[in-house]
N, C-alpha and C positions, 0 to 999 in steps of 0.2 A: 556838559562838555565846555560850553563857553566860559563858565565860571572857572573851571580848571585851567583853561587857556589864559584867562586874565591873571590868574595867580602865577603863571609861568613868566609873563612879560607884559609890560605896559608901555605904550609909546609916549614920548615927550611931545607936548603940543607944538613946540617950536619946530622940532625936527619934522613932524608931520606936515606942518604948513610949508616948510621949505621944499620937501620932496614933492608934495602935490603941485606946488607952483612950477617946479622943474618939469614935471610930467605934462602940465598944461602947455608949457613951451614946446616940449618934445613933440606933441601931436599937432602943434600949430604949423601950417604949411610954410610960413614965411620966416621961421626962426633960424637962428645960427646953429645948425646941427653939430658942427665940429666943436663949438664951445660947450654945448649941452652934453655931448658925448664925453668930453673931458671931465665935466662936473659929475656925470654918472659914474665914471671910473673912480673919481675921488670918493664918492659915497660907497662904492663897492668895497673900499678898504674897511669900512665900518662893520664890525662883526654882526650887528643886528639890522643892517640895511634890508635884508630879505624879510625880516619880521615886519618892518614898516610896509613893505610892498604887499605882503599878504593881508595886513590889517586894512590897507586902503582898498584892496580888491574885495574884502569880505564885508566891510561895514558901510552900508548905504547911509547910515545916519550921519555920516560926516558931511553929507550934502554935496559930495563931489559928483561930477558928471559921469555917466556910464563910460564915456571915452577914456577918462582919466583912470577909472577903476580897471578897465580892460587893458590899458597900457601898462598899469602896474602888474597885472597878471602875466602879460606876455614877457615883460622884463624879468619877472620872477622865474618864469619857465626857463629862460636862457641862462639866468644866473645859477639856478639849481643844477643845470647840466655841468657847469664849470666848478661850482664850489660846494655842493651839498656834502660831500664826504668830509670836508674840513670844518663844517659847522658843529657847534657843540650839540650834545644829544638833547639838551633842554630846548634849544632853538629849533632843532628838527621837529621835536614833539609839538612845539607851539605852531609851526607852519602847518603840520598835518591836522592839528585840532581845529585850526581856523578854516581849513579848506572843506572839511566834511559837511558842516551845516550848510555850506553854499550850494550843495547839490540841490537844495530846495529853494534857492534864491528866486525871487519873483521875476527877475529879468532873464530871458533866454541867453542873451549875450554873456552875462556873468556865468550862468550855468555852463555854457560851452567853454569859456575860458578856463573855468575851474576843472572841467573834464580834461582839458589839454594838460594842465599842470599836474593833475593826478596821474595821468598816463606817464609823464616824464618821471615822477617819483617812483612809480612801479618799476620802470626800467632801471632806476638807480638802486632801489631797495629790495626789489622783488616782493612778491605777494606776502611771503613769510615774514618780511620785515615790517609789515603794516597790517596786522590781523584785524584791527578795528575797521579798516576799509571794507573788507568783504562783508562784515557784519552790517555796516551801514548800507552798502549797496543792496544787500538782500532785503533789508527792512524797507528801503525805498521802493524796490520792485514790487514788494507785497502790499504796499500801502494803499493802492488804488487811487492815490492822489496824482493827477496828471503831471503836475510840476515836478514832484519828487521822482516819479517814474521816468520822466524824460531826462531829468538831470543825471540819474543813475545810468540810464541807457546810453547817454552821450559819452559818459566816462568809460563804460564797458566797451562801447564801439571803438573808442580810440585805443584802449588797451589791446583789443583784438586785432586792430589794424597794425599796431606797432610791435607787439610782443605776444601773439596768441598763445605761444607755447607756455607762457607764464601761468595761464589759467588751467593748464592740463598737467599740474604737478601736485604731488602730495604735500599738504601744508600741515605742519605740527599743530595739534589741537583741533583739526577739522576731520570729521569722519569721512568726508567726501572731497574729491578734487573740486576746485571752484567751478569749472565748466559743467560738472555734473549737477551742481546746485543751481546754476543759472539756466541750463538748457530748457527744462520744462516751461519756465516762465517766458523765455525768449520765444519758444514755439507758440505759446498762448497769444503773445503779442501780434502774431500774424493775423489774428481776428480783431485786433483793436480798431475802434472807430477813428483813432488818430493816425494820420498818414505818417507822421514823424516817428511814431513808435513802430509801425510796420517796417519802415525803412531801416531804422537803427537795428532792430532785432534781426532782420534778414541779412543786413550788411555784416553784422557781428558773426552770425553762424557761417556765412560764406567764407570767412577767413579761415575756417577749419577744414574746408573740403580737401585741401592737399594733405594736411597732417592726419586727418580723420581720427580724432580721439574716440574712445569707446562711447562717450556720451552721444556723439552724433551718429556713429555706426549703429547703435542700438535704437536710435530714434529715426532712422532713415525713412521708414514708411511714412511716419507723421510729417517729416520734413518735405518729402516729395508731394504729399497731399497738400501741404501748405503752399508749395510752389505753384501747383496747379490752381489753387484757390486765388493766389495773388496774381496769376497770369493776366487777369482782366482788371487789375487794380486801377482806380481812376488816377492814381499818382504815377507820373512818368518815371520819377526816381525809383519807385518800387518795381515797376515793369522792367526797368533797365537792370536792376539787381537780380530779378528772376532770370533774365537772359544770361547775365554773368554767371549765375549758379549753374545753368545748363551747360554753358561753354566749359566751365571748369570741370564739371562732372564728366562730360564727354572726353575731356583730355586725360583725367587722372583716375576716374572711377566709372568707366563706361558700363560695367556690368550692372550697376544700379539702375541705369536708364534703359537697359535693353528691353525689359518687359513693357516699358511705357513708350517705346521709341516712336511709334506712330503719333501718339499725342504730343510728344515733345517736338517732333519735326513740324507737325501742323501748327503748333503754337508759334514756333520760331519763324515759320513762313509768314504768319500773320504779323508777327512783331517786326519782321524785315520791311513791312509796309507801314509801320507806325508813323503817325504824323510827327512825332518827336524824333528828330534826327539822331539823338544820342541813343535812344532805345533801338532804333533801326540799325545803327552802327554796331551796338553790342550784340544784337541778334545775328548780324551778318558775319561776325567772327566765328559763329557756330560752324559754318560750312567748312572753313579751312581746318578748324579743330577736328571735326568729324573725319575729314579725308586724311588728316595726319595721324589719326588714332588707330585703334586696333579692331574696331567693329567692321564687319564686312561691308564693302561699299554698296552692295546690292540693296541694303536697307534704305538707301537714298535714291536708287535708280527710278522708282515709280514716281518720285516727286520732281524729277528734272524738268518735265514740261511746265510745271507750275513755278519752279524755282528760277529757271533761266530768264524768263521775262522780267521777274522782280529784280534780279541782279542787273540786267541790261538797263532797266528803267532807272535804277539808282546810280548808274554810271554817268548819267548826264550831270553836268555841273549844277550845283545848287545856286540859288540866287545870291547867297551871301558868301560863296567860295572866294577866298582871298585871291585865288589865281585869276578870277575875272577882273579884279581891280589891277593886279600886277600886269595883266595882258594889255591894259590900256597905255602902259608906259612905253614910249619909244626910246631910242638910244640917247635922246637929248635930255632925258630925265636923269639926274645924278643918282648913283646908288646910295641907298640909305645904309646905316651901319648894320641894321638887322638883315639887310639883303645878303651880307657877307657871311655865308654859312660857316660854321666851324669846320675845319678840315683836319684830316688825320693822315699823317704820312706813315706808310708801312715801312718799317725798317727792313734793310736788305736781308734776304733769307736765301741760304743755299740749299736747294732741295727741290723735290718733285711735287709737293702737295700743299704749297701755300695757296690759300684762297683769298681773293679780294672781292669784297662786296661791290656790286655795281654802284650802289648808293652809299657813299661813306659819309653822308651828311644827314643831319636830323631833319626830317620833314614832318609837317602836320598830317596826322592820320585822320582820314574822314571817310564818310560813307561811300563816296565815289571810289576811293583807292581800295577800301576793304572789299567792295563789290567786284572790282577788277581782279583783285587777288583771289577772291572766291571763284570767279569764272576761270582764272588761270589754273587753279588747283583742280577744279572739276574737269577741265580739259585733260589734265595729266592723268587723273584717276580713271575717267570714263572714255577718254579718247574721242574717236569719231562719233560715238553714240550721242554726243550733244549736238552734232551738226544739224540733224533734221529739224530740231526745235529752234536752234539759234540762227541758222543762216537766213531763213525767210524773214526773221525779225530784223536782222542786220540789213538785208536788201531793202526792206520796207523803209527803214530809217534813212538809208542812203538815197532813196528815191525822192525824199522830201527836198524841195528846191527853194522854199521861201527863206528869206533872211531870218524870220522868226524861229525857224526850226534848226538853226545851225548847231545848237547844243545836242540835238538828237543825232545829227550826222556825225558830230565829233565823237559821241559815245559809241557809235557803230564802228568808227575807225579804231578807237581804243579797244573795243571788243575783239577785232580782228588781230590786233597785236597781242592781246592777252592770251588767245588760244594758239598762237603761232607755234609754241613748242608742243603742247599736248595733242593738237589735232593735225599735225603736219602731214600724216599719211593721207587723211581724208581731203586735206586742202591741196595736196601736192599736184594732182592733175589740173587744178584750177589756178595754181599760183601765177602762171604767166598773165592770166586775165586780171587776177586780183592786183598784181603789181602794176599792170597797165592802167588799171582804174585809179590806183593810189597816186601815181606820178603827177597827174594834173593838180592834185590837191596841194602840192608844194606851193602853188600859186594862188590858193584860195584867198578870198578877200578877208576872211576871219583869221586873225593871227593864231588862235588856239587850234584851229583845224590845220593850219600850216605846221604848227609845232607837233601835234599828235601824229601827223602823217610822217614826219621825220622819224619819230620813235617806232611807229608800226613798221615802216619799211626796214628799219635797222634790225628788227626782230627776224626778218627773213634773209639776213645777210648771207648765211651759209648757202641757201638755195640760189640766191642771186649770183654768187661766185661760181657755184657748181654748174650753173646754167649757161655760163659764158660761151661754152663750146657749142651750144644748141643754136637752132635757127633764131635769129634776132636776139640771142642771149647777150652778145657783147654790146649791141646797140642799147638794150634795156639797161645793162650795167652802166653804160656811159650816161644814159639819161638820168639815172638815179644819182650818179656821181656828180654830174653837173647841177642837178636839182638841189642836192645838199649844199654844194658850194655856193649856189645862188642864195640859199636860205641862211648860210653862215654870214652873208653880207646883208641880211634882212635889216630893216630899220627897227624892228621890234625886239626888245631884249630877250623876251621869253622864247621867241623863235630862234634867235641866235644860239641860245643855250641848248635847245633841243637839237638843232642841226649839228652843232659841234659834237655833242655827245653821240648822236647817231653816226656821224662821220667817223668818230674814233672806233665805234663798234664795227663799221664796214671795213675800216683799215685793217683791223686785226684779222678779219677773214680774207681780205683781198691780197695782202702781202705784195708780192712782186707784180701782180696785175695792175698796180697803181703806177708802175714805172713809166709807161708811155705818157701818162698825164701828170707827171711829177712837177713839171714847170708850172702848169696852170694851177695845180693844187697849191703849190707854195705861194704863187701870186695871190690867190684868194685868201689863204690863211694869214699871210703877212699884211694884206690889205685890212683884214679884220683886226689884226694886231694894232693897227694904227687908230682904229675907231672904237674898240671895245672898252667898256669900263671895267672896274676891278673884278667884279664877281665873274663875269663871263670870260675875262682874261685868264682866270684860273683854269677854266674848262678848255680854253683854246690852247694853253700850254700842254694840257693832256693830249689834245689832238695832234699837236706838233710832235710831242714825244712818241706817241703811238705810231705816227707816220715814220719817224726815224727807225723805230723797232721793226716796222713792217717792211721797209724797202732796204734796210741795212746799208751795205757799202755803196749801193747805187746812188746814195745821196752825196757821195764824195766826188762831186764834179764841180769845177769852178762856177759854172753858170747857175747851179743850184745854191751853192754856198753864198754867192753874191746876193741872192734874194733873202736867204734864211738868216744869216749870221749878223749883219750890221744892226738890224733893229733889236735883236736879242742882246747884243753886246752893249748897245746904247742904254737899254733898260737896266742891264746888269751894272753899268757904271753909275747910273742915276740913283739906284736904290741904296739907302743907307744900311749900315750893318745891323740896325735894329728893326728894319722894315720887314714885316712878315710876308709881304709880297715876294720876298726872295725865295720862300719855300718852293712854290710851284716852279719857279724859274730854275732853281737848283735841280729839281727832279727832271725838268725838261732837258737841261744840259747833260744830265747823266745819260739819258737815252741817246742824245745826239753824239756824245763822246764815244759811247759803245758802238754806235752804228758807223761813224766815220773812221773809227780805228786810227791808224797813223795820220789820217787826214785831219784829225783834230789838233795835231801838234802845233799848228800855227796859232791856235787860240789858247793853248794849254797853260802857258806860264802864268798869265794874270788870273786865270780861273783857279789854278792850283794854289797860288799865293793867297787869293781871297778866301778860299776854304780854310787854309791854315790860320789865317787871321781871324776868321769867324769863330773857329774852335778856341783859339787863345782868348779872345774877348769874352766868350761865354764862360770859359773856365775861371776867368778873373771875376766876372759878374756873379758867379756862384758864391764867392766869398766876400766880394766887395763891389757891389753894383755901382756905388757912387764913383769910384775910381775908374771902373770900366766904362761908365757913361751910358750903359744900357741895362735894362732889366734882364735877369737870367731867364732863358727859355731854351730848354734842352733840344727843342726841335731844330734849332740852328745847327747844333752839333751833329745830330742824326743825319740831317740832309747833307751837310758838308762831308761827313764820312762816306755817305753813299755816293756822292759825286766823285770823291777821290777814288773810290772803288771802280766807278765807271771809267775814270781816266786810266787807272791801272789796267783794266780789262781792254780798253780801246787802244791805248798807246803801247801796251806790252812793255818790252824792255825800254822803250822810249821814255818811260816815266822815271827811269833811274836817275837821270841828271837832275830832275826836279826834286826827288827825294833826297839826293845827296846834299843839296844846298839848303835843306830845311831842317827843322827840328821835329819833323813828323813822327819819328820813332818814339821820342819821349812823350809827345802828346798822345800818341796812339796807346801807349802803355797805360797812361792815366785813364784814358777812355775805356780800356778793357777792364779797369778796376772800378768804374763808376758805379754809384748806387743804382742809377736808373737802368732798368733791364734793356730798354730799347737802344740806349747808347752802347751798352756792352754788346748787344746783338750786331749793330752796324760796325762797331770797332773790330769785332772778331771776324766779320766778313772781310773787312779791309785787310786784316792781318793775313788771312788766307790768300787774298788776291795779290798782296805784296810778296808773299812767300813764292808765288808762281813766277813773278817777273823780276824781282830784285832782292833775293833772300840775303845777299851779303850785307845789306844795310840793316838787317834785323839782328845780325850776329852779336853786337855788343850787349844787347839786352835779351838775348835768346832764352836764357834760363828763366828770366822773369816772365817772358811771354808764355813759355811752356807751362810754368807753374800756374799762372793766372788762368790759362785756358783749361788746364786739367781740373782746377777747382770748380769750374762750371759744370762738371760732369758727376758730382756726387748727388746722392738721391735727393737731398733737400733742395739743391740748386735746380735740378730738373723739374721738381714739383713747382717751384716758384716761377721758372721761366724756361719752358721747353725749347723755345726758338733760340734762346741764347746758347743752351746746351748743344743744339743742332749745329750752330755756326762754329762753336768751340771745337766740336768733334771734327768737323770738316777742315778747319784751319790746322789742327794738329796733324791730320793726314797729309795736307799739302806741305806743311813744314817737314814732315818726316821724309818725304820724297826728295826734298832739296838739301836737308842738312845731314842726312844719313846718321852716323853713329852719335852725333850730338843729341839725338832724341832719346838716347838710352836711359838717362836718369828718370824719366817719367813713364817709361813704357809699361812697367808692371802696374803702376797706379791707374793709368788710363785703361789698359786692357781689363783690369778688374772692374772698373766702372762700366765700360762698354759691354762686357759680358753680362753684367747685371741688367743692363738695358735690354739686351737681346733675350735674356731668359725671362724677363718680366714685361714683354713688349705689348701685352694686351692693353688697348686704350691709348698707347703712345702714338704720336703721329708717324706716318709711314716714312717721312724723310729722315727723322732721327734714327729710325731702325736701319735704313739703307746706309746713311752716313757712318753709323756705328760699325756696320759690317765691312764697309770699305776701309775705314781707318784701322780696324783690327788687322785687315789684310795688309795694309801698307806698313804698319808697325812690324808685322810678322815677316814681311819681305825684307825690311831693313835689319831687324834684330831677331832672326828666327831662334837663336840660341836662348833668348830671354822668354819668348812667347811659347815655344813648342812644349816645354814641360807642363804647362797649364792647359794646353789646348783641349784635352779630353773633357774638361769641365764645361766648355761652351761650344764645342764643335758642332753639335746637332742644331742648336738655335742659330748659330752663325751660318751654317750651310742652308738652313731653311730660309733665312733672310736673303742670302745671296741669290736664291732662286727668283726673288721678286724684282731684282735689279735689271734694268734694261741694258742691252749690250752697249758698252762704250769703254773709253780708256780707263775710267775709274774702276769699272768691274774687272778689267784686265789686271790692274794693279792688285786688286783684292785676291785674285786667283794666283798671282805670282806669290803672294804671301801664303796662300793655302798650300801650294806646291812646296814652298820652302819649309813649312811646318812638317809636312809629311816626310820630307827628306831627313829632317832633324829628329823626328819622333814617330816613325811609321807604326810602331806597335801601340802607341797611345791613341791612334785614330782608328785602328782596325775595327773596333766594335761599332763604329759609326759609319762604316763604309757605305751603307745604303744612302745615308744623307749626303755623303760626298758625291756619290754617283748621280743623285738627283740634281745637285747643284751644277755639276758638269753638264748634265742634260738640259739645263735651263738656257744654255747658249743657243742662239740661232746661227751666229757666225762669229768666229774669232778671227779678227783681222791680222793679229800678230802670229806669224808662223812660229816664232820662238816659243810663245806661250802654248800654242797648239802642241808643239813637240814636248814641252814640259809636262802638260797634262797627260799626254799619251804615255810618257815614261812612268808617271805616278800610277796610272791605272794598270799598265802592263806589269809594273813592279809588284802590285798587290796580287795580280792574277798568278804570277810565278810564286810569290810568297805563300799564298793560300792553297795552291793546287787547284786543278780544274773543278773538282767536286764542290769544294767550299765556295769558290768563286761563283759557280753556277747557282748555288743556293742564294747568294746575295743578289745576283741578277734577277732571279725569279720574283724578288719582292718589288721589282720596278714595273712601271707601265710599259706596254709594247712600244709606244712612241719614244719613251726614254731609252729603251734598249737600242732602238734604231739610231738614236743620236749618239750613243756611246760607240756604236760601230765605226763612226768616223775617226775614232781614236785608235782603231786597230785592236779592239778587244771584243 
C-alpha cells in the first residue's frame, strides 16, 4: 500500500521543510499567529498542500516532533472538511492510502489524530466511497495486536460518535452491513484486559441504543450481560459508560431492562455513591430518566428509603464546586467576562401558550444539581410518600449548628425548595412553621445559605400570597418581602443574584399586594441599581420589569416615577448604540411602558427615536458594518421592535404623533421580510399592535404588509417558524378589523392557509390554532361573501377550535364571523350543526348583547328551517350541560 502511495505522489524536500517550519511556529505559544494564518491560507491555494500534511502526519522517519505531526493532522482534518470535494481523485486516493497504515502507528497521539481524520473522511465520502477502510479496520480488530486493535477502535468509536447511521447501511460488495461485521468483536472487547478497549467498544455500541440496528437488537442479551460484567470495572470511564447505557435504555428501550430492573436499580444506587463524581453524576441522571419514562413508578418505590439519603448527601456542595469560589467574591470584585452569561431575548409572541424557561442561561451541570433535580422529580411522581424518609434527614441536617456543617444545612434548605411543588399537600399544614424557620436564614453568616434561602422561599410564593388573609399571614409576607429587599442590597454578588431572582418570582404571584410597599420596593431596587455590576444588573432589570407588570398602572404616580425613571434614563443615555447592555434595559422599558400606559408619554419621544435609530443602524450594519460603525447584531432590532410594541400598547392612540414623524412604516416592512425568523416575529407583532392604534399610517404600504404576512402562513413557512406564523395570523386579524374591505385581496389565500392549519392541527401549538380560528372569524365578519362559499370545508375544525378559546373580545369577533357565514350560506353549514352548537355552548358569558342576539337568531333560524323533529335529533347529540347552555339563546 505504501509503495502504491509513493507512486501516486512524492513531496519535494524544500516544500516539506518550509511547511514543517511553519507548523513548528504555529504550535509555539509566542508566535505571530495572524502572520502564520496568512501563510497557511497561502499554502492552502496549492493543490497538493493536503498531501504534504498527511505525509508529515504519517512519516515518523522525518524526525519531526509528535506535536508537529499532530498539528499537521488537525490542520488536514479542517482542510478536508472545506476542500475534499475539489481535490483530484489521485490526491484523495493518496491521502486515504497514507492514513490507513497509521492505524498501527506506535504513538497513541498519532493513532488518535488519524482516527479523527478518518471519521471526517467517512462523513464526506460515506463508507461506500472507501471500501478499503472497512477491510483494514476488520483486519486490525482481528489481529490480536494491541496497537492495531486500539487504533482501529479509536477510529470506529469516532465514526460511531459522529455518524453511527453510516455503519448500519448496505455497502456494495459486502455481504453484511458494517455494524453486523464489527458487533461480535466489539462485544468480545468487553472482556479485554485493556481498559481503553473496554471503554472504546462500550462507547461505540452505546451510540446505537437510540437507533437500535438489528445487530444490537439481536445481541441484546449478550450486551446486557456485558454491562453487568463491566458494572464493577476498575476504570471509572468504563463505569460511567455503563451508567450512560442504562440511562439511555430506560429512556428509549425500557422493555429490555424490565426483566433486570432490580439489578439495574441496585447497581445505579451503588454507582450514585461512586467516589468518581462523573460516574455518580451519570448514575444520578437515571432517576429522572426513569420517572419521565413509561415504566410504572412502583418499580422504584421500594428503593426510596435507600435512594433519598444518597440524593440528599450528594446535594451538599463538593469541595471543588465553582460556586464556592464565586461565593467568596463580594460586590467590590469586578465581574469577569465569563461571569456575563449569554442571554436570549424571547421575541414578542401573541397568544396563550408561550413558555419561558426560568433559566435562560447555560449553567454547569454537576452532581449537586442533578441530585436536586432527581429529588424534585421524585417528589412530583411519588408526592408525599417521600416525606417520611426525607423530613427526618432534613431536620437532622438543619439541627447541625457548627460552622463546619454549613454545607449540610445548605443542602437541607435546597431539598425543601426541590420538593416544594411535588410535596405541597403534605407540606401544606407545616408551611407556616417552615417559612418561619427559613426567614432568619436570610441573615445567616454564610452567603450560600443566604442565597439558597431566597430561592427556597420563592418556591413557596403561591402559598405565601394565598396565606396573606390568615392569622399572621400578612406579617409573614411582609417579613419575606423585607428580607428579600435586604438581601437585594447584600454585599455578596451571589446573594444579590438569588435575592433578585426570588423577588421577581414573588412579584409575579403577589401582583397588587405589592402596592402598599411600592415606594420602599422602588427605593431598594434603585439603590441596588446604583451598586450592582453588569451581570446582576441584568437580573435587576428583570425584577424591575416584573414589578411594573405586577402592579400595572399603580406605578403611574409622580412619587414613584421620580424614584424609578431618572436612573434608568441616565443609563439609557450613557449606553452606546453598540452596547449589549441595552438589551435588558430595552426589555425593562417595554414592561414599564405597558404598565404606565399614557403615563409613559413624558418619556416616550426619546425612547421611540432611539429605537428607530437602533433599527436603522443595524440594517445598515447588515450590509456595511464599517459605515454603520457597529457590528451587526439582530438582537438590537428584535428588542427595539418589542419596545415599540410596548409603546404602542401603553400609549394607545398617543403613539400616533410619533409614528407620523418617523419612517417606521418602511423600516417595519423591511423587518417583516427579514431572513431572521425572530425579527419577522417581533415585526409582525408590532404590525398588529400598530393596526389597533394607528392603522391610517399603515395604509400607504397596506397591500405589501398583507402580502408579506400572508406568505408566513404557507405550510413550509409554518414548519420553519411557527411563532412567526402565529404573529402573522394575529396581525392579519387585527388589520381586517381596522381596514375592512381593503383586506379582500388576500382573504381567500389566508383562509385557505388557516383552514389547512385547523384541519391538521395535531402537534401545532395551541396559540396558532386559536389565532387561526379568530382570524378566520374576523375575515368572515368583514368579507362573508368571500368566505361563506368555502365554509363547509373547514367549519367542523373551526368550531372545534373555537370551543378552546377563552371568553374575550377576540372570541366575540370570531363568532360575529360565524354568524355572518351562516347568514350568507345556511345550507352549507347545516350538516355540521352539531359542531356549531358545541361552539356556542363553549361560552360562559357573552358580554355583547348584540352578539347574543345574533347567535340566538342563527340557532332559531336553523330550528325553524329544520323543523322540530330534525332539530331535536341534532340536540340529542349534545351533552346535557351543552343543551342547558343553548337554552339561554331561546332554543
